[in-house]
TORRODREN-987040 format. One record per residue (C-alpha): residue number from 1; residue in one letter; chain; y, z, x. Coordinates in steps of 0.1 Angstrom, whole numbers. Layout:
! residues N
- NUM/a/A/Y/Z/X
...
***
This chain:
! residues 60
- 1/x/A/0/0/0
- 2/x/A/35/-7/12
- 3/x/A/71/2/2
- 4/x/A/91/-27/-11
- 5/x/A/128/-22/-19
- 6/x/A/139/-35/-52
- 7/x/A/146/-28/-88
- 8/x/A/126/-24/-120
- 9/x/A/128/-55/-141
- 10/x/A/148/-36/-168
- 11/x/A/174/-22/-144
- 12/x/A/201/-48/-151
- 13/x/A/229/-31/-131
- 14/x/A/208/-29/-99
- 15/x/A/196/-65/-104
- 16/x/A/232/-77/-107
- 17/x/A/242/-57/-76
- 18/x/A/214/-75/-57
- 19/x/A/232/-108/-66
- 20/x/A/205/-118/-91
- 21/x/A/212/-131/-126
- 22/x/A/193/-111/-152
- 23/x/A/187/-142/-173
- 24/x/A/170/-159/-143
- 25/x/A/147/-129/-140
- 26/x/A/139/-131/-177
- 27/x/A/131/-168/-173
- 28/x/A/108/-163/-143
- 29/x/A/89/-134/-159
- 30/x/A/84/-154/-191
- 31/x/A/72/-184/-171
- 32/x/A/48/-162/-151
- 33/x/A/33/-146/-182
- 34/x/A/30/-179/-199
- 35/x/A/12/-194/-169
- 36/x/A/-12/-164/-167
- 37/x/A/-21/-168/-204
- 38/x/A/-21/-205/-210
- 39/x/A/-30/-220/-176
- 40/x/A/-53/-193/-162
- 41/x/A/-66/-175/-193
- 42/x/A/-56/-142/-179
- 43/x/A/-37/-115/-198
- 44/x/A/-18/-87/-181
- 45/x/A/-26/-57/-204
- 46/x/A/0/-33/-189
- 47/x/A/33/-53/-186
- 48/x/A/60/-26/-184
- 49/x/A/91/-23/-162
- 50/x/A/73/-1/-136
- 51/x/A/48/-29/-130
- 52/x/A/74/-56/-123
- 53/x/A/97/-53/-92
- 54/x/A/127/-75/-86
- 55/x/A/141/-79/-51
- 56/x/A/167/-101/-35
- 57/x/A/141/-123/-18
- 58/x/A/111/-122/-42
- 59/x/A/98/-112/-75
- 60/x/A/67/-91/-71
***
């Protein structure tokens, strides 16, 4: 396990401070979940803010 600096996906103020547009985060998360379900047949059964980290260089 490693420490990764970032913000929870629902922490809009921190996301904006990182220079990231919240609507872009929403689009990427929506696309990722749609790909999981419709392309790969996989469903993430615990999708809450603590399980999605946003950083200035990646979405984990």
